[in-house]
N, C-alpha and C positions, 0 to 999 in steps of 0.2 A: 484139078483136085477137088471134084464135087464129092467125093468120098471121104474127105479128110475133115476133121474138127477144125475150128477156127483157130486154137492154140497150134495145132501142127501147121498150117499155114503160115503162121505168123513165125514160128521156128524155121521155117524154110527160108522165109524172107530175111530173117535175122542171119543166117548162115550165108545167104547169097550177098547180103550187105558186107558181112566180114570178109569173105572171099574176094569181094571186088576190092577193098581196101587193101588186103594184102596183095592183089595182082598189080594194082596201081604201084604200090612200093616196089615190087619185084622189077617191074619194067623200069622205074626211075632209077633204082640202084645200078641195073645193068649199064646205065648210061655214065654212070660216076666211077665204076670199079673197073681197074686195069688189069687185075689177076685173070688170066685165062680160064683156069679151074673155077674158081668163084663166078665168073660170067656165065660158064657153062652150067653150074648148079642152078643159078638165077632163071637161065633160058628153060631149063627143064621144069622148074617151078610155074613159070609163065605158062607152059605146054599144059602142065597138068591142071593148073587153076583155071585155065580158060575151058578144059574139058569138063571139069567138075561145074563151073558156072552154066554151061551149056545143059549138063545133066538137071542141075537144079532149076533151070528155066523151064525144062520139060515138065517138071514136078508142077510147076505153077501156072503152066498154060492151060486154059480149060480143053477138056477133051472133045473132039470132034462130034457131032450129033450122031447118035447111034454107035460111038467109037468104044464105049464101055458097056459090060452087062450089068444090068440092075438087079 
């Protein structure tokens, strides 16, 4: 995130933290719910949230040397 301002980096960190809490809650709720339809909805949410966290992680990872045009 070398090309981003500090406040943008902090906002991405905040989004990642919030998404992590939501992911943890969805995974925990899956264990407590017996309704199959609701379990399926939560499973989908877990999959989407996991992908979103992976994408946010990519924004926070430093670019490889020579990986970005300057």
